[in-house]
C-alpha positions, 0 to 999 in steps of 0.5 A: 122397055118402052116397046114391051110396055106398049105391047102390054098396054101399059103405056097409054099416057105421057106420064107412063112414058116419063116413068118408063124413061126415068126407070131406064135412065136410072138403070144406066147411071151406075155403069156410065158414071163408073166407066167415065170415072175410071177413065178420068181417074186413069188420065189424071196422072198424065194430066199432072205429070211434069216429066219428059214428054209431059207437055205432049201427053197432057195435050192429048189427055185434056180433050179426052177428059173433056170428051168423057165429061161431055159423053156423060152429060149427053148420055144421061141428060140430053139424049133421054130428054130428046128421046122422051120428047120425041116419043111422047109427041106420038102419044095423045 
């Protein structure tokens, strides 16, 4: 999207880059959150099970839940911020 705007001459200032990234990041929030929520909700019964073998399965499910939470934070907050800083440094 940013390259399309740059080719059209729309992106000329840092504010234009910020608006393009906010628009792009806003489009990703729904799918990322729904995917992470579905995986985490699917792992909750494994985490809180008390039956045979539950000790082993909960040790497997706990890092998966933590990994999904970290993936959401990285995908929605950290990576767009780093990419914005990188791209806005090339625009004067």
